[in-house]
C-alpha positions as a Markdown table, in Angstrom:
| # | Residue | x | y | z |
|---|---|---|---|---|
| 1 | Met | 0.0 | 0.0 | 0.0 |
| 2 | Ser | 1.3 | 3.4 | -0.9 |
| 3 | Ala | 1.6 | 6.2 | 1.6 |
| 4 | Ala | -0.7 | 9.2 | 1.2 |
| 5 | Pro | 1.0 | 12.3 | -0.1 |
| 6 | Ser | 1.8 | 15.0 | 2.4 |
| 7 | Gly | -1.1 | 17.4 | 2.9 |
| 8 | Ala | -3.6 | 15.0 | 1.2 |
| 9 | Gly | -7.1 | 14.6 | 2.7 |
| 10 | Leu | -6.0 | 11.8 | 5.0 |
| 11 | Ala | -9.5 | 11.2 | 6.4 |
| 12 | Asp | -11.1 | 10.4 | 3.0 |
| 13 | Ala | -11.3 | 6.9 | 4.3 |
| 14 | Ala | -15.1 | 7.0 | 3.9 |
| 15 | Thr | -15.7 | 8.6 | 0.6 |
| 16 | Glu | -13.4 | 7.2 | -2.2 |
| 17 | Gln | -13.7 | 3.9 | -4.1 |
| 18 | Pro | -10.8 | 1.4 | -4.0 |
| 19 | Thr | -8.1 | 1.7 | -6.5 |
| 20 | Ser | -5.2 | -0.5 | -7.4 |
| 21 | Glu | -3.2 | 1.2 | -4.6 |
| 22 | Thr | -5.9 | 0.9 | -1.9 |
| 23 | Ala | -7.5 | -2.0 | -0.1 |
| 24 | Ala | -11.1 | -2.2 | 0.7 |
| 25 | Ile | -12.3 | -2.8 | 4.3 |
| 26 | Ser | -15.7 | -4.4 | 4.8 |
| 27 | Ile | -18.1 | -4.2 | 7.8 |
| 28 | Glu | -18.8 | -7.6 | 9.2 |
| 29 | Gly | -20.7 | -9.2 | 12.0 |
| 30 | Asp | -23.3 | -8.1 | 14.5 |
| 31 | Asp | -20.9 | -5.6 | 16.1 |
| 32 | Asn | -20.2 | -3.9 | 12.7 |
| 33 | Arg | -16.5 | -4.5 | 13.2 |
| 34 | Val | -14.1 | -3.0 | 10.7 |
| 35 | Val | -11.9 | -5.7 | 9.3 |
| 36 | Gly | -9.0 | -5.5 | 6.8 |
| 37 | Pro | -5.5 | -4.1 | 6.5 |
| 38 | Gly | -6.2 | -1.1 | 8.7 |
| 39 | Ser | -7.5 | -3.2 | 11.6 |
| 40 | Ser | -5.1 | -6.2 | 11.6 |
| 41 | Gly | -1.8 | -4.6 | 12.2 |
| 42 | Asn | -1.5 | -1.5 | 10.0 |
| 43 | Met | 0.2 | 0.5 | 12.7 |
| 44 | Leu | 2.8 | 2.3 | 10.6 |
| 45 | Gly | 0.6 | 5.3 | 9.9 |
| 46 | Asp | -0.3 | 4.3 | 6.3 |
| 47 | Ile | -4.0 | 4.9 | 6.4 |
| 48 | Asn | -4.6 | 5.1 | 2.7 |
| 49 | Val | -7.3 | 2.5 | 3.3 |
| 50 | Lys | -10.9 | 2.9 | 2.1 |
| 51 | Val | -13.8 | 2.0 | 4.3 |
| 52 | His | -17.0 | 1.2 | 2.5 |
| 53 | Leu | -20.2 | 1.4 | 4.5 |
| 54 | Pro | -23.1 | -0.7 | 3.3 |
| 55 | Ala | -26.4 | 1.1 | 3.4 |
| 56 | Lys | -27.8 | -1.4 | 5.8 |
| 57 | Val | -25.2 | -0.7 | 8.5 |
| 58 | Val | -26.3 | 1.9 | 11.1 |
| 59 | Pro | -23.5 | 3.6 | 13.1 |
| 60 | Pro | -23.8 | 2.5 | 16.7 |
| 61 | Asp | -23.5 | 6.0 | 18.2 |
| 62 | Arg | -25.8 | 8.9 | 17.1 |
| 63 | Pro | -25.8 | 12.6 | 17.9 |
| 64 | Arg | -28.3 | 14.2 | 20.2 |
| 65 | Pro | -28.9 | 17.7 | 21.4 |
| 66 | Val | -26.4 | 18.6 | 24.2 |
| 67 | Pro | -29.2 | 19.1 | 26.9 |
| 68 | Leu | -30.3 | 15.5 | 26.4 |
| 69 | Trp | -27.0 | 14.1 | 27.5 |
| 70 | Ala | -26.8 | 13.3 | 31.2 |
| 71 | Ala | -23.5 | 13.6 | 33.0 |
| 72 | Tyr | -23.1 | 9.9 | 33.6 |
| 73 | Gln | -23.7 | 9.2 | 29.8 |
| 74 | Leu | -20.6 | 11.3 | 29.0 |
| 75 | Asn | -18.4 | 9.4 | 31.6 |
| 76 | Val | -18.5 | 12.1 | 34.2 |
| 77 | His | -17.4 | 10.5 | 37.5 |
| 78 | Ala | -20.0 | 10.3 | 40.2 |
| 79 | Ala | -19.1 | 11.6 | 43.6 |
| 80 | Val | -19.1 | 9.6 | 46.8 |
| 81 | Pro | -22.7 | 10.0 | 47.9 |
| 82 | Trp | -23.4 | 11.1 | 51.5 |
| 83 | Asn | -26.9 | 9.6 | 51.5 |
| 84 | Pro | -28.0 | 8.4 | 48.1 |
| 85 | Pro | -31.7 | 7.8 | 48.9 |
| 86 | Leu | -32.1 | 11.4 | 50.0 |
| 87 | His | -29.5 | 13.2 | 47.9 |
| 88 | Ser | -30.2 | 11.6 | 44.5 |
| 89 | Ala | -33.0 | 9.4 | 43.2 |
| 90 | Asp | -30.7 | 7.3 | 41.0 |
| 91 | Gly | -27.6 | 7.4 | 43.3 |
| 92 | Phe | -25.6 | 9.5 | 40.8 |
| 93 | Val | -24.3 | 12.5 | 42.7 |
| 94 | Leu | -22.5 | 15.5 | 41.3 |
| 95 | Pro | -21.0 | 17.9 | 43.8 |
| 96 | Thr | -21.2 | 21.7 | 43.4 |
| 97 | Phe | -18.9 | 22.7 | 40.6 |
| 98 | Val | -16.1 | 25.2 | 41.3 |
| 99 | Arg | -14.8 | 27.2 | 38.4 |
| 100 | Arg | -11.0 | 27.5 | 38.2 |
| 101 | Pro | -8.8 | 29.3 | 35.7 |
| 102 | His | -8.7 | 26.4 | 33.3 |
| 103 | Asp | -12.5 | 26.5 | 33.2 |
| 104 | Asp | -12.4 | 30.1 | 32.0 |
| 105 | Glu | -9.9 | 29.2 | 29.3 |
| 106 | Leu | -12.1 | 26.3 | 28.2 |
| 107 | Arg | -15.1 | 28.6 | 27.9 |
| 108 | Arg | -13.1 | 31.2 | 26.0 |
| 109 | Arg | -12.1 | 28.6 | 23.5 |
| 110 | Leu | -15.6 | 27.1 | 23.0 |
| 111 | Gly | -17.0 | 30.6 | 22.8 |
| 112 | Ala | -14.5 | 31.5 | 20.0 |
| 113 | Ile | -15.5 | 28.3 | 18.1 |
| 114 | Lys | -19.1 | 29.2 | 18.2 |
| 115 | Thr | -18.9 | 32.9 | 17.4 |
| 116 | Gly | -16.1 | 32.4 | 14.8 |
| 117 | Gly | -18.0 | 29.7 | 13.0 |
| 118 | Arg | -14.9 | 27.5 | 12.8 |
| 119 | Ala | -13.8 | 24.0 | 13.6 |
| 120 | Glu | -11.3 | 23.4 | 16.4 |
| 121 | Leu | -9.9 | 20.6 | 18.6 |
| 122 | Val | -9.8 | 21.3 | 22.3 |
| 123 | Val | -7.7 | 18.9 | 24.4 |
| 124 | Val | -8.3 | 18.8 | 28.1 |
| 125 | Arg | -5.3 | 17.2 | 29.7 |
| 126 | Gly | -4.9 | 15.9 | 33.2 |
| 127 | Gly | -4.5 | 12.9 | 35.4 |
| 128 | Ser | -7.3 | 10.4 | 36.3 |
| 129 | Cys | -10.1 | 11.8 | 38.5 |
| 130 | Val | -8.8 | 15.4 | 38.5 |
| 131 | Gly | -12.0 | 16.7 | 36.9 |
| 132 | Lys | -11.3 | 16.8 | 33.1 |
| 133 | Thr | -14.6 | 15.3 | 32.0 |
| 134 | Arg | -16.6 | 17.3 | 34.5 |
| 135 | Ala | -14.9 | 20.6 | 33.4 |
| 136 | Ala | -15.6 | 19.8 | 29.7 |
| 137 | Tyr | -19.2 | 18.8 | 30.5 |
| 138 | Glu | -20.0 | 22.0 | 32.3 |
| 139 | Ala | -18.3 | 24.2 | 29.6 |
| 140 | Val | -20.2 | 22.5 | 26.7 |
| 141 | Arg | -23.5 | 22.8 | 28.5 |
| 142 | Glu | -22.9 | 26.5 | 29.1 |
| 143 | Cys | -21.4 | 27.5 | 25.7 |
| 144 | Leu | -22.8 | 25.0 | 23.2 |
| 145 | Ala | -26.2 | 24.1 | 24.7 |
| 146 | Asp | -28.0 | 24.6 | 21.3 |
| 147 | Trp | -25.6 | 22.2 | 19.4 |
| 148 | Gln | -25.7 | 18.5 | 18.9 |
| 149 | Leu | -23.3 | 16.1 | 20.6 |
| 150 | Leu | -21.9 | 12.8 | 19.3 |
| 151 | Tyr | -20.0 | 10.4 | 21.6 |
| 152 | Pro | -18.5 | 7.5 | 19.7 |
| 153 | Lys | -17.4 | 4.8 | 22.0 |
| 154 | Ser | -14.6 | 3.4 | 19.8 |
| 155 | Ala | -12.4 | 4.3 | 16.8 |
| 156 | Gln | -14.6 | 2.1 | 14.6 |
| 157 | Ser | -17.7 | 3.9 | 15.7 |
| 158 | Leu | -16.1 | 7.3 | 14.9 |
| 159 | Ile | -15.1 | 6.1 | 11.4 |
| 160 | Leu | -18.6 | 4.9 | 10.8 |
| 161 | Ala | -20.1 | 8.2 | 12.0 |
| 162 | His | -17.8 | 10.1 | 9.7 |
| 163 | Gln | -18.7 | 7.9 | 6.8 |
| 164 | Ala | -22.4 | 8.3 | 7.5 |
| 165 | Gly | -22.1 | 12.1 | 7.6 |
| 166 | Leu | -22.9 | 12.4 | 11.3 |
| 167 | Leu | -20.1 | 14.8 | 11.9 |
| 168 | Ala | -22.2 | 17.7 | 10.8 |
| 169 | Asp | -22.1 | 21.4 | 11.4 |
| 170 | His | -22.8 | 22.6 | 15.0 |
| 171 | Thr | -21.8 | 19.3 | 16.4 |
| 172 | Val | -19.6 | 18.5 | 19.5 |
| 173 | Leu | -17.5 | 15.4 | 18.9 |
| 174 | Trp | -17.0 | 14.1 | 22.4 |
| 175 | Leu | -13.8 | 12.0 | 22.8 |
| 176 | Asp | -13.5 | 11.2 | 26.5 |
| 177 | Asn | -10.2 | 9.4 | 27.3 |
| 178 | Ala | -9.3 | 10.0 | 23.7 |
| 179 | His | -5.9 | 8.3 | 24.2 |
| 180 | Gln | -7.7 | 4.9 | 24.5 |
| 181 | Met | -9.3 | 5.4 | 21.1 |
| 182 | Phe | -6.1 | 6.5 | 19.4 |
| 183 | Phe | -4.3 | 3.5 | 20.8 |
| 184 | Glu | -6.9 | 1.1 | 19.2 |
| 185 | Pro | -5.9 | -0.7 | 15.9 |
| 186 | Glu | -8.1 | 1.7 | 14.0 |
| 187 | Gly | -6.9 | 4.8 | 16.0 |
| 188 | Glu | -5.0 | 6.3 | 13.1 |
| 189 | Gln | -8.0 | 6.1 | 10.8 |
| 190 | Ala | -10.1 | 7.7 | 13.5 |
| 191 | Ala | -7.5 | 10.5 | 13.9 |
| 192 | Ala | -7.6 | 11.0 | 10.1 |
| 193 | Ala | -11.3 | 11.4 | 10.2 |
| 194 | Val | -11.1 | 14.1 | 12.8 |
| 195 | Arg | -8.4 | 15.9 | 10.8 |
| 196 | Arg | -10.7 | 15.9 | 7.8 |
| 197 | Leu | -13.5 | 17.3 | 10.0 |
| 198 | Leu | -11.2 | 20.2 | 11.1 |
| 199 | Glu | -9.9 | 20.8 | 7.6 |
| 200 | Asn | -13.5 | 21.4 | 6.3 |
| 201 | Gly | -13.6 | 24.4 | 8.5 |
| 202 | Arg | -17.3 | 24.3 | 9.3 |
| 203 | Pro | -18.4 | 25.1 | 12.8 |
| 204 | Ser | -17.7 | 22.1 | 15.1 |
| 205 | Ala | -15.9 | 21.4 | 18.3 |
| 206 | Val | -13.9 | 18.3 | 19.1 |
| 207 | Ile | -13.5 | 17.8 | 22.9 |
| 208 | Ala | -10.8 | 15.3 | 23.8 |
| 209 | Thr | -9.8 | 14.5 | 27.4 |
| 210 | Met | -6.4 | 12.8 | 27.8 |
| 211 | Trp | -3.9 | 11.7 | 30.5 |
| 212 | Pro | -0.5 | 13.5 | 30.4 |
| 213 | Glu | 1.7 | 10.5 | 29.9 |
| 214 | Glu | -0.5 | 9.1 | 27.1 |
| 215 | Tyr | -0.6 | 12.6 | 25.5 |
| 216 | Arg | 3.2 | 12.5 | 25.5 |
| 217 | Leu | 3.4 | 9.0 | 24.0 |
| 218 | Leu | 1.0 | 10.1 | 21.2 |
| 219 | Thr | 2.8 | 13.3 | 20.4 |
| 220 | Asp | 6.5 | 12.4 | 20.7 |
| 221 | His | 8.4 | 11.3 | 17.7 |
| 222 | Pro | 9.8 | 7.8 | 18.1 |
| 223 | Ala | 13.5 | 7.7 | 18.8 |
| 224 | Pro | 15.7 | 6.2 | 16.1 |
| 225 | Val | 17.1 | 2.7 | 16.4 |
| 226 | Thr | 20.8 | 3.1 | 17.1 |
| 227 | Asn | 23.6 | 0.5 | 16.7 |
| 228 | Asp | 27.3 | 0.8 | 16.2 |
| 229 | Asp | 27.0 | 1.3 | 12.5 |
| 230 | Glu | 23.9 | 3.3 | 11.7 |
| 231 | Gln | 20.8 | 5.0 | 12.9 |
| 232 | Arg | 17.5 | 4.0 | 11.3 |
| 233 | Pro | 14.0 | 5.4 | 12.0 |
| 234 | Arg | 11.6 | 3.4 | 14.1 |
| 235 | Pro | 8.1 | 2.7 | 12.9 |
| 236 | Asp | 5.8 | 5.7 | 13.6 |
| 237 | Pro | 2.5 | 4.2 | 14.6 |
| 238 | His | 0.9 | 7.5 | 15.7 |
| 239 | Arg | 2.0 | 10.2 | 13.2 |
| 240 | His | -1.5 | 11.2 | 12.2 |
| 241 | Thr | -2.7 | 11.3 | 15.8 |
| 242 | Arg | 0.4 | 13.4 | 16.6 |
| 243 | Asp | -0.4 | 15.8 | 13.8 |
| 244 | Leu | -4.0 | 16.1 | 15.0 |
| 245 | Leu | -3.1 | 16.8 | 18.6 |
| 246 | Arg | -0.6 | 19.4 | 17.7 |
| 247 | Thr | -3.2 | 21.5 | 15.9 |
| 248 | Ser | -4.2 | 23.0 | 19.3 |
| 249 | Pro | -2.4 | 23.6 | 22.6 |
| 250 | Pro | -3.9 | 21.5 | 25.4 |
| 251 | Ile | -5.7 | 23.0 | 28.4 |
| 252 | Thr | -4.1 | 21.4 | 31.4 |
| 253 | Ile | -6.0 | 20.7 | 34.6 |
| 254 | Pro | -3.6 | 20.7 | 37.6 |
| 255 | Asp | -3.9 | 18.0 | 40.4 |
| 256 | Ala | -3.6 | 20.6 | 43.2 |
| 257 | Phe | -6.1 | 23.2 | 44.2 |
| 258 | Thr | -4.7 | 26.6 | 45.1 |
| 259 | Glu | -5.4 | 28.1 | 48.5 |
| 260 | Pro | -8.2 | 30.5 | 47.2 |
| 261 | Glu | -9.8 | 27.5 | 45.5 |
| 262 | Met | -9.6 | 25.4 | 48.7 |
| 263 | Ala | -11.2 | 28.3 | 50.6 |
| 264 | Glu | -14.1 | 28.3 | 48.1 |
| 265 | Leu | -14.4 | 24.6 | 48.4 |
| 266 | Arg | -14.6 | 24.9 | 52.2 |
| 267 | Arg | -17.3 | 27.5 | 51.9 |
| 268 | Leu | -19.3 | 25.3 | 49.5 |
| 269 | Ala | -18.8 | 22.3 | 51.7 |
| 270 | Arg | -20.9 | 24.0 | 54.4 |
| 271 | Leu | -23.8 | 23.9 | 51.9 |
| 272 | Asp | -23.1 | 20.6 | 50.0 |
| 273 | Pro | -23.0 | 17.4 | 52.0 |
| 274 | Thr | -21.1 | 15.6 | 49.2 |
| 275 | Leu | -18.2 | 18.1 | 49.5 |
| 276 | Arg | -18.3 | 17.6 | 53.3 |
| 277 | Val | -17.8 | 13.9 | 52.8 |
| 278 | Ala | -14.7 | 14.6 | 50.8 |
| 279 | Phe | -13.2 | 17.1 | 53.3 |
| 280 | Asp | -13.7 | 14.6 | 56.1 |
| 281 | Ser | -11.3 | 12.1 | 54.4 |
| 282 | Ile | -9.1 | 14.3 | 52.2 |
| 283 | Ala | -5.3 | 13.9 | 52.9 |
| 284 | Ala | -3.9 | 16.7 | 50.7 |
| 285 | Pro | -5.1 | 19.5 | 48.4 |
| 286 | Asn | -4.3 | 17.4 | 45.3 |
| 287 | Glu | -6.8 | 14.7 | 46.3 |
| 288 | Val | -10.0 | 16.8 | 46.3 |
| 289 | Thr | -11.4 | 15.5 | 43.0 |
| 290 | Gln | -9.8 | 12.1 | 43.5 |
| 291 | Thr | -11.4 | 11.7 | 46.9 |
| 292 | Leu | -14.8 | 12.7 | 45.5 |
| 293 | Ala | -14.5 | 10.0 | 42.9 |
| 294 | Ala | -13.2 | 7.4 | 45.4 |
| 295 | Gly | -9.9 | 7.0 | 43.5 |
| 296 | Pro | -7.6 | 6.5 | 46.5 |
| 297 | Glu | -10.0 | 3.9 | 47.9 |
| 298 | Leu | -9.9 | 1.9 | 44.7 |
| 299 | Leu | -6.1 | 1.9 | 45.0 |
| 300 | Asp | -6.4 | 0.7 | 48.6 |
| 301 | Arg | -8.9 | -2.0 | 47.6 |
| 302 | Trp | -6.2 | -3.5 | 45.3 |
| 303 | Ala | -3.1 | -2.9 | 47.5 |
| 304 | Asn | -4.8 | -4.2 | 50.7 |
| 305 | Ala | -7.2 | -6.6 | 49.2 |
| 306 | Thr | -9.2 | -8.8 | 51.6 |
| 307 | Asn | -9.6 | -11.5 | 48.8 |
| 308 | Pro | -6.2 | -12.9 | 47.6 |
| 309 | Tyr | -7.7 | -14.1 | 44.3 |
| 310 | Gly | -9.3 | -10.7 | 43.7 |
| 311 | Arg | -5.9 | -9.0 | 44.3 |
| 312 | Ala | -4.2 | -11.5 | 41.9 |
| 313 | Val | -6.7 | -10.8 | 39.1 |
| 314 | Leu | -6.5 | -7.0 | 39.6 |
| 315 | Thr | -2.7 | -7.2 | 39.6 |
| 316 | Ala | -2.7 | -9.1 | 36.4 |
| 317 | Ala | -5.0 | -6.4 | 34.9 |
| 318 | Ile | -2.7 | -3.7 | 36.2 |
| 319 | Asp | 0.4 | -5.3 | 34.8 |
| 320 | Ala | -1.3 | -5.9 | 31.5 |
| 321 | Arg | -2.1 | -2.2 | 31.2 |
| 322 | Arg | 1.4 | -1.2 | 32.5 |
| 323 | Leu | 3.1 | -3.4 | 29.9 |
| 324 | Gly | 1.2 | -2.2 | 26.9 |
| 325 | Met | -2.1 | -4.2 | 26.6 |
| 326 | Arg | -4.5 | -1.5 | 25.4 |
| 327 | Ser | -7.4 | -3.6 | 24.3 |
| 328 | Val | -10.1 | -5.1 | 26.6 |
| 329 | Leu | -9.0 | -7.7 | 29.1 |
| 330 | Pro | -10.3 | -11.2 | 28.2 |
| 331 | Ala | -11.5 | -13.2 | 31.2 |
| 332 | Gly | -9.4 | -16.1 | 29.9 |
| 333 | Phe | -6.2 | -14.1 | 30.1 |
| 334 | Leu | -7.0 | -12.9 | 33.7 |
| 335 | Arg | -7.8 | -16.4 | 34.8 |
| 336 | Ala | -4.6 | -17.9 | 33.3 |
| 337 | Ala | -2.3 | -15.0 | 34.5 |
| 338 | Ala | -3.6 | -14.7 | 38.1 |
| 339 | Pro | -1.8 | -17.7 | 39.5 |
| 340 | Val | 1.5 | -15.8 | 38.9 |
| 341 | Tyr | 0.5 | -13.5 | 41.8 |
| 342 | Leu | -0.6 | -16.1 | 44.3 |
| 343 | Ser | 1.3 | -18.0 | 47.0 |
| 344 | Asp | 1.7 | -21.8 | 46.8 |
| 345 | Gln | -0.8 | -22.1 | 49.6 |
| 346 | Ala | -3.4 | -19.9 | 48.0 |
| 347 | Arg | -3.1 | -21.9 | 44.7 |
| 348 | Thr | -3.2 | -25.3 | 46.5 |
| 349 | Lys | -6.3 | -24.5 | 48.7 |
| 350 | Cys | -8.2 | -22.4 | 46.2 |
| 351 | Pro | -12.0 | -22.9 | 46.0 |
| 352 | Glu | -13.5 | -24.1 | 42.8 |
| 353 | Asp | -15.1 | -20.8 | 42.2 |
| 354 | Trp | -12.0 | -18.7 | 43.0 |
| 355 | Phe | -12.1 | -16.8 | 39.7 |
| 356 | Asp | -15.8 | -15.9 | 40.1 |
| 357 | Gln | -15.0 | -14.6 | 43.6 |
| 358 | Ala | -12.1 | -12.6 | 42.2 |
| 359 | Val | -14.2 | -11.0 | 39.5 |
| 360 | Ala | -17.0 | -10.3 | 42.0 |
| 361 | Tyr | -14.4 | -8.6 | 44.3 |
| 362 | Gly | -13.2 | -6.5 | 41.4 |
| 363 | Leu | -16.7 | -5.5 | 40.3 |
| 364 | Glu | -17.9 | -4.5 | 43.7 |
| 365 | Glu | -18.4 | -0.7 | 43.9 |
| 366 | Val | -16.4 | 1.3 | 46.4 |
| 367 | Arg | -18.8 | 3.6 | 48.3 |
| 368 | Ala | -21.4 | 3.2 | 45.5 |
| 369 | Val | -19.2 | 5.1 | 43.0 |
| 370 | Ala | -16.7 | 3.1 | 41.1 |
| 371 | Ser | -15.3 | -0.5 | 40.9 |
| 372 | Ala | -11.7 | -1.7 | 40.2 |
| 373 | Leu | -12.8 | -3.8 | 37.3 |
| 374 | Arg | -15.5 | -2.6 | 34.9 |
| 375 | Leu | -17.8 | -4.3 | 32.5 |
| 376 | Val | -17.4 | -3.3 | 28.8 |
| 377 | Pro | -20.6 | -2.2 | 27.0 |
| 378 | Arg | -21.5 | -3.7 | 23.7 |
| 379 | Pro | -20.5 | -1.5 | 20.8 |
| 380 | Gly | -24.0 | -1.2 | 19.3 |
| 381 | Gly | -26.5 | -2.8 | 21.7 |
| 382 | Met | -27.6 | -3.1 | 25.2 |
| 383 | Gly | -25.8 | -4.9 | 28.0 |
| 384 | Ala | -22.1 | -5.8 | 28.5 |
| 385 | Gln | -19.8 | -7.8 | 26.3 |
| 386 | Pro | -19.4 | -11.3 | 27.7 |
| 387 | Gly | -16.0 | -12.5 | 28.8 |
| 388 | Val | -14.1 | -9.2 | 28.8 |
| 389 | Phe | -13.3 | -6.5 | 31.4 |
| 390 | Asp | -11.7 | -3.1 | 31.7 |
| 391 | Leu | -9.6 | -1.6 | 34.5 |
| 392 | Ala | -10.7 | 1.6 | 36.4 |
| 393 | Asp | -9.0 | 4.7 | 35.1 |
| 394 | Tyr | -7.5 | 5.6 | 38.4 |
| 395 | Leu | -5.9 | 2.2 | 38.9 |
| 396 | Glu | -4.6 | 2.2 | 35.3 |
| 397 | Glu | -2.8 | 5.5 | 35.9 |
| 398 | His | -1.6 | 5.2 | 39.5 |
| 399 | Ala | -1.2 | 1.6 | 40.4 |
| 400 | Pro | 1.6 | 0.9 | 37.8 |
| 401 | Trp | 4.0 | 3.1 | 39.8 |
| 402 | Gln | 3.8 | 0.6 | 42.7 |
| 403 | Arg | 4.7 | -2.2 | 40.2 |
| 404 | His | 7.5 | -0.3 | 38.5 |
| 405 | Gly | 10.4 | -2.7 | 37.6 |
| 406 | Glu | 8.4 | -5.8 | 38.4 |
| 407 | Val | 8.6 | -8.5 | 35.7 |
| 408 | Pro | 5.8 | -11.0 | 35.7 |
| 409 | Ala | 6.6 | -14.7 | 35.4 |
| 410 | Ala | 6.4 | -16.7 | 32.2 |
| 411 | Pro | 2.7 | -17.8 | 32.5 |
| 412 | Phe | 1.7 | -14.1 | 32.3 |
| 413 | Trp | 3.3 | -13.7 | 28.9 |
| 414 | Glu | 2.1 | -17.0 | 27.6 |
| 415 | Ser | -1.4 | -16.1 | 28.6 |
| 416 | Ala | -1.2 | -12.7 | 26.9 |
| 417 | Leu | -0.1 | -14.4 | 23.7 |
| 418 | Ala | -2.7 | -17.1 | 23.9 |
| 419 | His | -5.9 | -14.9 | 24.1 |
| 420 | Pro | -7.5 | -13.0 | 21.3 |
| 421 | Gly | -7.2 | -9.2 | 21.6 |
| 422 | Ser | -4.1 | -9.3 | 23.8 |
| 423 | Gly | -1.4 | -10.9 | 21.6 |
| 424 | Ala | -1.1 | -8.0 | 19.2 |
| 425 | Asp | -0.7 | -5.6 | 22.1 |
């Protein structure tokens, strides 16, 4: 396959017919999975691949007016509830929002997009549970309330939405935890679709939340391979994502609250019981939003687990993410890898349902807010995908530091290679 010329419409993946230099990709199966060269290992940035959408295929994610999106539907973290039956009918609690300097910049950028009638990417960068998604949610509701919002749950869904013409004028493209999408096999094609949207120049806003380290990985040029004789370039799997992200400077949300912000939070805590709960257990200013979302308690649930099998499964999931497994975590992989993290006695005396106990431990919600393991929604239907799990964002970002330098035993690697979805990672 030939590389696309510099400056070409890199996101025309949905509009052109195949030529002798392009390979067609078809849509197959109930999940509308994109299959073909772009999804089976085309990680070198050559996205001159055409995706042809049969008329019968309906993109799994559709735009709706901004006011019709609830906070939880856009992945805003719930707060630790102080008394769910009294404070919230459905148990989903949002504390009083405190505007900070980055919120003002975010509104300025969105206001300029709307009044200027232009297309722009806005990256909101910050660690897990620091308030990225909440900040973006509040700003979009205030500045772009009369627009549509589209939230594709995967790179494939974004490609299908682009091909179906759903990325229309006056639409917010919501990419929460965008780094996860861009690390998917079709991530480069998705980045190209977003680039094409921005190149059209019509009024639209792309909101992407990202973690700092993942932002760095996606925007850094790969270092050359060096030996005694020569230097040669490494494969560049994210060059289109990098070009996309560099079109706009990120808005960074700091971990720590300033003293004036803490004073405002204390004032509001006298009025908001949810904030009072956080202040009762907060250890440092940089844990305000994390405490509200129960992040430190998730970390403690893993590090000081009361169920050894639950801890083993969670550690296998943490190591998988730490060592590069970006896709969903198959149950078969977790079951086969978990014994690496168990003592001889725990393995010898394990109950028959040890894995079910471990999964139940991982899925149990901490303070009715979040769980260490998460179910993965079906791409285009109701319910969860069977046999796969995801790891809580907070654990994915913070737990690896406690495992730094640890090398899992051979069964971990054998399991990773043996299970679909993990071997390529």
